N, C-alpha and C positions, 0 to 999 in steps of 0.2 A: 504494500500500500504506500509506503514512503517513496518508493521509486516512481510510482504513478503520480503522486502529489508533486514531487520535484519536477518531473517532466512537464506536467500541466501548468504549474505556476510559473515556470520559466519559459514555457513554450519552446522546448527543445526535444530532439530525439535523444534518449538517454540509454546508454548501455551499462548495465549493472552486472557485476560478476562476483561470484563467491565460490570457493572450493567446497567439495563434499567430503564426508568422512571424518576421521579423527586424526589428530596429531598431538601426541602427549596427552595432556588432560583437556584439550580443547576439542569440541565437536563442531563441525561446519555443516550448515544446513543446505548449501547450494542455493537454489532459487535464482540463478542467473537469468537475466531477461533483457529484452529490447523493448522500450516503451516509447510510443509516439508522443508528439507534443500536445495531444489532447488527453493524455493519460491512459490511452488504450494499450494493452500489452500486445505487441506484435509477434513476439517469439519468447519462449521460456524453456528452461530445463526442468522445472519443478525441483524435486530434491535429488534427482539423479545426476550423475556426471554426464557431461555432454556439452554441446555448443548451442547457444541460442542465436539463430541466424534469421535475419529478416531482409528481404530485398525490397527496398523502398526508395522513393524519390524524396529525399530529405526536404528540398525546397518546396515541393508540392504539399508534403505533410505539414510543414510549418505554416505555409500559406493558408491551408484549409483550417488549421487550428485557430489562426488569427482572424479568420472570417467569422468564427463562432464565438471565441473567447476574446474579450476586449480589455481584460484587466490590466495589461501592460500600459494601455493608454491612460490609466488612472494614476500613474506614477507622478510624483511631484519633486523632481530633482532640486528645485529651488528650496525645498524644505530640508534638504540634507545639509548638515553642517560639517565643514572640514575642520578637523582638530589639528591645530598647528603647534602642538607641544613638543 
C-alpha cells in the first residue's frame, strides 16, 4: 500500500524491490512491484522470488494520471521557507 501511495502522490512510475527468504535473524517478505502513477500495480512478485516486469509507456502513464489527479497543481512553492542556517 505504501508503494501505491508514493507513486500516486508523486505521480511517478515506481519500482519497488525486496528480497525473499531469511538471512541471519532477518526475514524478507518480497512483494517487489511496479506501480503506475495512478497507484495501480502493474506487475508484482507477491512473496515469491522473481522479477516484477511491466512494459509501459512511462510518458503516457504519467500523462493519463495527471489528467485524472490534479493534486500537484495545488502545491504552493511560495509557502516553502528556505532555512539559511
